C-alpha positions as MATLAB code, in Angstrom:
seq = 'MPAIVLVGAQWGDEGKGKATDLMGSGVDYVVKFNGGNNAGHTVVIEAADGTREKYALHLLPSGILSPNVVPVIGNGVVIDLEVLFRELDGLQARGVDTSRLVVSASAHVIPPYNRTLDKVTERFLGSRKIGTTGRGIGPTYADKMSRIGIRVQDLFDEHILRQKVEAALAFKNQVLVKIYNTRAADADRVVAELLSYADRLRPMVADTSLVLEQALSTGANVLLEAGQATLLDVDHGTYPFVTSSSATAGGACTGSGIPPTKVTRVIAILKAYTTRVGEGPFPTELFDADGERLRTTGAEFGTTTGRPRRCGWLDTVIGRYATRINGVTDFVITKLDVLTGFETLPICVAYDVDGVRHDEMPVNQSDFHHATAIFEEMPGWSEDITGCRTFAELPVNAQRYVLRVEELIGARVSAVGVGPGRHEIIERYPLLDA';
ca = [
      20.503  -76.608  -46.886;
      20.851  -73.148  -45.335;
      18.029  -70.855  -44.315;
      17.639  -67.367  -45.799;
      16.330  -64.389  -43.836;
      14.339  -61.627  -45.543;
      13.931  -58.326  -43.663;
      12.856  -54.759  -44.321;
      15.639  -52.203  -44.100;
      13.530  -49.125  -43.310;
      10.202  -48.581  -41.495;
       8.311  -51.237  -43.422;
       6.296  -51.308  -46.651;
       9.470  -51.843  -48.683;
       8.053  -54.636  -50.835;
       9.217  -57.821  -49.106;
       6.415  -59.752  -50.756;
       7.894  -58.984  -54.176;
      11.262  -60.409  -53.158;
       9.625  -63.495  -51.696;
       7.684  -63.940  -54.898;
      10.881  -63.595  -56.944;
      12.452  -66.487  -55.058;
       9.234  -68.507  -54.937;
      10.197  -71.165  -57.462;
      13.426  -71.922  -55.600;
      12.026  -71.873  -52.056;
      10.285  -74.800  -50.386;
       9.131  -73.160  -47.146;
       8.297  -69.522  -46.336;
       8.084  -68.741  -42.631;
       6.592  -65.630  -41.062;
       8.501  -65.289  -37.798;
       7.180  -62.143  -36.095;
       4.361  -59.628  -35.959;
       0.711  -60.145  -36.723;
      -1.955  -58.534  -38.859;
      -0.551  -55.062  -38.143;
       1.398  -55.089  -41.403;
       0.759  -56.252  -44.920;
       2.397  -57.414  -48.112;
       1.034  -56.521  -51.530;
       1.919  -58.937  -54.323;
       0.910  -58.375  -57.946;
       0.790  -61.527  -60.090;
       0.557  -61.346  -63.861;
      -1.445  -64.072  -65.550;
      -0.607  -65.663  -68.894;
      -3.132  -63.406  -70.642;
      -1.414  -60.282  -69.302;
      -4.039  -59.447  -66.674;
      -2.812  -58.641  -63.178;
      -4.103  -59.971  -59.899;
      -3.339  -57.962  -56.773;
      -3.165  -59.758  -53.432;
      -3.001  -57.969  -50.092;
      -1.718  -60.289  -47.368;
      -1.812  -59.251  -43.728;
      -1.157  -62.275  -41.557;
      -0.222  -65.013  -43.995;
       3.302  -65.488  -45.368;
       3.452  -64.264  -48.951;
       4.753  -67.670  -50.009;
       1.171  -68.920  -49.828;
       0.698  -67.581  -53.363;
       3.357  -69.948  -54.745;
       1.796  -73.370  -55.404;
       4.868  -75.421  -54.450;
       5.726  -73.564  -51.238;
       4.746  -74.596  -47.715;
       3.733  -71.416  -45.841;
       4.440  -71.445  -42.104;
       3.292  -69.144  -39.306;
       6.051  -69.388  -36.720;
       5.980  -69.268  -32.937;
       7.048  -65.599  -32.912;
       3.810  -64.449  -34.572;
       0.672  -63.290  -32.728;
      -2.480  -64.494  -34.480;
      -5.898  -62.913  -34.742;
      -7.878  -66.039  -35.631;
     -10.771  -64.127  -37.169;
      -8.352  -62.357  -39.506;
      -6.527  -65.603  -40.291;
      -9.637  -67.408  -41.467;
     -11.056  -64.382  -43.255;
      -7.819  -64.107  -45.187;
      -7.764  -67.822  -45.971;
     -11.378  -67.702  -47.156;
     -10.622  -64.712  -49.376;
      -7.719  -66.496  -51.058;
      -9.680  -69.716  -51.510;
     -12.491  -67.753  -53.168;
      -9.923  -66.548  -55.702;
      -8.683  -70.059  -56.427;
      -5.568  -70.058  -54.230;
      -4.771  -73.385  -52.548;
      -4.293  -72.680  -48.818;
      -4.274  -76.285  -47.619;
      -0.488  -76.292  -47.169;
      -0.489  -73.749  -44.328;
       1.254  -74.857  -41.122;
       0.761  -72.961  -37.839;
       3.005  -73.166  -34.782;
       1.359  -74.641  -31.683;
       3.400  -72.139  -29.662;
       2.271  -68.985  -31.475;
       0.233  -66.634  -29.308;
      -3.390  -65.790  -30.042;
      -4.796  -62.241  -29.929;
      -7.840  -62.367  -27.633;
     -10.616  -59.821  -28.208;
      -9.906  -57.960  -24.969;
      -6.426  -57.054  -26.204;
      -7.857  -55.397  -29.305;
     -10.043  -53.286  -27.022;
      -7.141  -52.479  -24.734;
      -4.934  -51.442  -27.658;
      -7.496  -48.960  -28.966;
      -8.407  -47.353  -25.661;
      -4.753  -47.021  -24.665;
      -3.953  -45.093  -27.853;
      -6.899  -42.778  -27.235;
      -5.774  -42.254  -23.649;
      -2.238  -41.302  -24.744;
      -3.573  -38.538  -26.992;
      -0.706  -36.505  -28.437;
       1.780  -39.008  -26.974;
       0.311  -41.914  -28.915;
       2.580  -44.420  -30.642;
       0.482  -44.741  -33.794;
      -0.379  -48.426  -33.462;
      -2.893  -50.110  -35.733;
      -5.152  -50.881  -32.771;
      -5.240  -54.592  -33.547;
      -4.112  -55.881  -30.164;
      -0.566  -56.717  -31.212;
       1.281  -54.860  -28.442;
      -0.919  -56.036  -25.550;
      -0.613  -59.632  -26.772;
       3.168  -59.478  -26.859;
       3.033  -57.861  -23.400;
       0.953  -60.819  -22.185;
       3.518  -63.172  -23.679;
       6.331  -61.551  -21.716;
       4.167  -61.357  -18.579;
       3.426  -65.078  -18.975;
      -0.339  -64.612  -19.083;
      -0.675  -65.140  -22.841;
      -2.854  -67.605  -24.713;
      -1.181  -69.895  -27.232;
      -2.614  -71.814  -30.163;
      -2.232  -75.116  -28.304;
      -4.426  -73.809  -25.456;
      -7.468  -73.848  -27.738;
      -7.418  -77.642  -27.643;
      -7.826  -77.837  -23.848;
     -10.922  -75.940  -22.739;
     -10.030  -76.207  -19.049;
      -6.582  -74.664  -19.549;
      -7.979  -72.025  -21.890;
     -10.608  -70.910  -19.382;
      -8.047  -70.750  -16.589;
      -5.771  -68.527  -18.664;
      -8.545  -66.209  -19.848;
      -9.904  -65.759  -16.333;
      -6.421  -65.110  -14.935;
      -5.726  -62.462  -17.575;
      -9.101  -60.750  -17.116;
      -8.758  -60.592  -13.329;
      -6.257  -57.801  -13.967;
      -7.250  -56.488  -17.396;
     -10.874  -55.857  -16.483;
      -9.719  -53.666  -13.619;
      -7.743  -51.620  -16.126;
     -10.554  -51.446  -18.678;
     -13.208  -50.405  -16.163;
     -11.356  -48.307  -13.583;
      -8.757  -46.590  -15.756;
     -10.307  -46.444  -19.224;
     -13.975  -46.328  -18.151;
     -14.991  -48.983  -20.654;
     -16.929  -52.232  -20.387;
     -15.333  -55.297  -18.809;
     -14.690  -58.309  -21.011;
     -16.814  -61.408  -20.332;
     -14.697  -64.532  -19.836;
     -17.407  -66.892  -21.119;
     -17.743  -64.952  -24.367;
     -13.985  -64.809  -24.881;
     -13.601  -68.551  -24.319;
     -16.512  -69.336  -26.636;
     -15.119  -67.142  -29.391;
     -11.666  -68.713  -29.212;
     -13.028  -72.262  -29.048;
     -15.126  -71.628  -32.158;
     -11.933  -71.682  -34.222;
     -10.389  -74.800  -32.676;
     -11.747  -77.516  -34.988;
     -10.793  -75.668  -38.168;
      -7.400  -74.711  -36.795;
      -6.396  -78.136  -35.472;
      -5.267  -79.751  -38.777;
      -2.911  -76.842  -39.470;
      -1.097  -76.953  -36.128;
       2.318  -78.524  -35.687;
       5.675  -78.249  -33.936;
       6.962  -75.942  -36.652;
      10.521  -75.879  -35.298;
      10.684  -79.640  -35.834;
       9.017  -79.364  -39.250;
      11.601  -76.807  -40.377;
      14.556  -78.735  -38.959;
      13.455  -81.844  -40.829;
      12.980  -79.796  -44.008;
      16.473  -78.310  -43.796;
      18.017  -81.708  -43.115;
      16.473  -83.102  -46.308;
      17.804  -80.278  -48.504;
      14.844  -77.887  -48.565;
      15.264  -74.121  -48.965;
      13.640  -72.199  -46.100;
      12.925  -68.475  -46.336;
      12.317  -66.639  -43.065;
      10.158  -63.588  -43.750;
       9.954  -60.653  -41.332;
       6.863  -58.634  -40.647;
       7.534  -54.892  -40.240;
      11.185  -53.816  -40.602;
      14.507  -52.959  -38.987;
      13.593  -49.465  -37.757;
      10.442  -50.900  -36.154;
      12.260  -53.623  -34.213;
      11.467  -53.397  -30.495;
      15.177  -53.455  -29.577;
      16.903  -51.902  -32.570;
      14.231  -49.600  -33.987;
      13.385  -45.965  -33.306;
      11.978  -46.729  -29.861;
       9.305  -46.099  -28.612;
       7.819  -45.668  -32.099;
       8.309  -49.338  -32.897;
       6.392  -52.577  -33.098;
       6.317  -55.071  -30.223;
       8.405  -57.854  -31.752;
      11.845  -58.596  -33.181;
      11.745  -57.685  -36.871;
      15.487  -58.017  -37.531;
      17.496  -61.040  -38.637;
      18.126  -62.053  -35.030;
      14.395  -62.391  -34.501;
      14.195  -64.909  -37.328;
      15.794  -67.568  -35.163;
      13.771  -67.002  -32.009;
      10.549  -66.578  -33.987;
      10.949  -69.796  -35.978;
      12.997  -72.163  -33.821;
      15.730  -72.414  -36.446;
      19.262  -72.118  -34.975;
      21.463  -69.226  -36.174;
      24.043  -71.662  -37.573;
      21.539  -72.575  -40.294;
      21.272  -69.013  -41.647;
      23.798  -68.185  -44.376;
      22.189  -65.277  -46.219;
      20.302  -62.169  -45.112;
      18.395  -60.265  -47.789;
      17.169  -56.766  -46.942;
      14.580  -54.802  -48.890;
      15.215  -51.100  -49.405;
      12.692  -48.863  -51.122;
      14.314  -46.389  -53.545;
      12.937  -43.625  -51.331;
      11.746  -43.706  -47.709;
       8.278  -44.054  -46.195;
       6.896  -44.340  -42.722;
       3.469  -44.959  -41.158;
       2.583  -43.745  -37.692;
       4.376  -41.418  -35.332;
       8.087  -40.844  -34.786;
      11.075  -38.953  -36.238;
      11.776  -39.076  -39.980;
      14.793  -36.956  -41.053;
      14.165  -37.036  -44.823;
      10.394  -36.523  -44.712;
       8.954  -34.257  -47.391;
       6.028  -31.918  -46.839;
       5.924  -30.472  -50.355;
       4.837  -31.412  -53.855;
       7.701  -33.902  -54.195;
       6.464  -35.799  -51.151;
       2.938  -35.878  -52.516;
       4.245  -37.029  -55.885;
       6.093  -39.943  -54.275;
       2.950  -40.866  -52.345;
       0.677  -40.728  -55.383;
       3.012  -42.354  -57.905;
       4.133  -45.021  -55.456;
       0.572  -45.695  -54.190;
       1.830  -45.166  -50.677;
      -1.181  -46.130  -48.645;
      -1.076  -48.839  -46.000;
      -1.943  -52.374  -47.125;
      -3.512  -53.108  -43.750;
      -4.856  -49.728  -42.609;
      -5.194  -47.668  -45.797;
      -3.413  -44.825  -44.009;
      -1.374  -42.480  -46.263;
       2.318  -43.064  -45.712;
       4.726  -40.291  -44.883;
       7.215  -40.001  -47.750;
      10.757  -38.700  -48.130;
      14.017  -39.110  -50.002;
      16.202  -42.164  -49.572;
      18.097  -42.301  -46.277;
      21.299  -44.333  -46.590;
      22.231  -43.787  -42.946;
      19.311  -46.077  -42.192;
      20.519  -48.416  -44.939;
      23.974  -48.704  -43.363;
      22.374  -49.298  -39.978;
      20.247  -52.105  -41.417;
      23.356  -53.666  -42.961;
      25.110  -53.672  -39.603;
      22.223  -54.826  -37.404;
      21.099  -57.621  -39.719;
      24.388  -58.700  -41.273;
      22.913  -58.036  -44.716;
      24.508  -59.947  -47.574;
      22.167  -58.764  -50.343;
      19.862  -55.797  -50.884;
      16.809  -55.622  -53.119;
      15.913  -52.056  -54.104;
      12.219  -51.687  -54.894;
      10.135  -49.023  -56.649;
      12.998  -47.476  -58.583;
      10.410  -46.666  -61.268;
       8.648  -44.247  -58.897;
      11.678  -41.924  -59.141;
      11.374  -41.609  -62.918;
      10.867  -38.013  -64.009;
      12.565  -36.220  -61.117;
      15.242  -33.852  -62.394;
      17.473  -34.451  -59.391;
      17.371  -37.094  -56.675;
      18.663  -36.164  -53.220;
      20.179  -38.985  -51.158;
      20.662  -38.586  -47.416;
      24.268  -39.532  -46.616;
      24.554  -38.241  -43.025;
      22.736  -36.226  -40.349;
      23.356  -32.877  -38.772;
      22.535  -32.816  -35.066;
      23.026  -29.364  -33.524;
      25.949  -28.665  -35.831;
      27.609  -32.078  -35.424;
      27.769  -34.457  -38.399;
      26.641  -38.042  -37.791;
      27.533  -40.600  -40.451;
      25.856  -43.360  -38.433;
      22.539  -43.586  -36.582;
      22.683  -41.480  -33.394;
      22.539  -43.688  -30.327;
      20.286  -41.275  -28.443;
      16.607  -40.970  -29.304;
      16.649  -37.211  -28.727;
      19.553  -36.786  -31.167;
      17.720  -38.723  -33.851;
      14.599  -36.669  -33.202;
      16.550  -33.469  -33.865;
      18.553  -34.813  -36.817;
      18.345  -33.040  -40.157;
      19.392  -34.751  -43.348;
      22.642  -33.978  -45.155;
      22.006  -34.636  -48.834;
      24.028  -35.210  -51.939;
      22.204  -34.937  -55.245;
      22.189  -37.363  -58.138;
      20.878  -36.556  -61.622;
      17.518  -38.107  -62.435;
      16.169  -39.786  -65.560;
      13.004  -39.448  -67.622;
      12.936  -42.767  -69.507;
      10.328  -45.424  -68.670;
      12.210  -48.255  -66.926;
       9.348  -50.683  -66.303;
      10.353  -52.765  -69.319;
      14.009  -53.121  -68.316;
      15.084  -56.632  -67.404;
      18.854  -56.222  -67.225;
      20.876  -53.640  -65.345;
      22.487  -52.476  -68.584;
      19.050  -51.595  -69.997;
      18.471  -48.994  -67.284;
      19.204  -45.353  -68.148;
      22.755  -44.419  -67.194;
      21.563  -42.093  -64.421;
      19.385  -44.842  -62.947;
      22.403  -47.153  -62.942;
      24.492  -44.482  -61.242;
      21.827  -43.965  -58.600;
      21.768  -47.683  -57.754;
      25.568  -47.948  -57.698;
      25.898  -44.923  -55.428;
      23.300  -46.338  -53.061;
      25.146  -49.661  -53.058;
      28.350  -47.855  -52.118;
      26.663  -45.926  -49.308;
      24.809  -48.818  -47.661;
      27.785  -51.176  -47.630;
      26.327  -54.313  -49.218;
      25.658  -55.354  -52.787;
      22.375  -54.616  -54.537;
      21.390  -57.961  -56.004;
      18.010  -57.017  -57.465;
      16.133  -53.882  -58.503;
      12.352  -53.547  -58.747;
      11.219  -51.503  -61.753;
       7.430  -51.927  -61.492;
       4.659  -53.497  -59.408;
       4.363  -56.746  -61.393;
       6.085  -59.939  -60.271;
       8.284  -59.979  -63.409;
       9.148  -56.271  -63.269;
      12.453  -56.784  -61.546;
      16.111  -56.928  -62.519;
      18.210  -59.644  -60.889;
      21.885  -58.619  -60.890;
      23.003  -61.507  -58.689;
      21.101  -64.708  -57.733;
      19.167  -64.380  -54.489;
      19.317  -68.104  -53.908;
      22.483  -70.127  -53.467;
      23.253  -72.291  -56.453;
];
């Protein structure tokens, strides 16, 4: 069976967990292939009695909430082991079975000194800061590329682990002490902390590339779930205001060990408006009452950090870019209900850069930084849409908004989210192959 890739089409926080949850009953494996605990998914599950349970996932694949799904943390992820086990314990306390989790032996581990380094570096940059979460993600990916990283499998060989920690700290302690004027990390403490997780971690660890290949060969459906989103991809995002990993469809293969010939569908999640966390240019950003209304109505506060998100109107230039970079076959538009009550809804269709119209993303960072949005306006709607379950039930103006967005982004809209609950979604076309 083919593999399906699920990515964010904007700067993250689009609602990928909702799409994963929608496909949960038809998916056998859900694989997180990049990132770490610097992003989060919020999934709202409605019980039989009508009560709602809200789950905030940071490191775990959102498929862990589906009882018949095998959740996998792929080799492209960087893992904070303290966060991993805290999250597992929190789910178990709420009655969620986490025993199915599989972790790649080749995934890199975030050592405590990289969390320190991340925070002091951001402080040192001052006004030039990137806006990281300070969780050690970037320094750990840097270690990976510098070939001084620590992998999950290293925790099962104390001699190798100590060698790697001491080699990394020979340089990093010089940086911490002499450049950032902070305390050096103690190798013995670092090794002891990492080893304390080894026994609990061991049963979860596997060659996940082999596990997934065997699953695909026996007819299983595998969903590859990105952390972060297209505009945060280290290669294809709004560099340098990006994450440190590959969050696009191409990263799904390197971060999971699944070959590209196995992928037949790419699903991208597009919020009905645009949000961003951290620094960097944002052409449609709102600084008025409309922006605050989007933030309040949409509960736009970071799942991981709690930071208020910057909010703006929908940018379809970004949508077209996501279609091209990822090879999107299907879009899921989320949070359409948040737009209810606006008299008009501006949609960004192009940019103006110093008097020149750009219908596509400017190739130069400075051009994108100076871009201003060119809008067209669509009429809004006032009807409550949270109860709609077919496209025809939506108000006519809501339908027109979706169809115009579909036309502008260049790929079909297969599903539309109309509320936070797992059933508050309209499926126009199946997201899974028949």
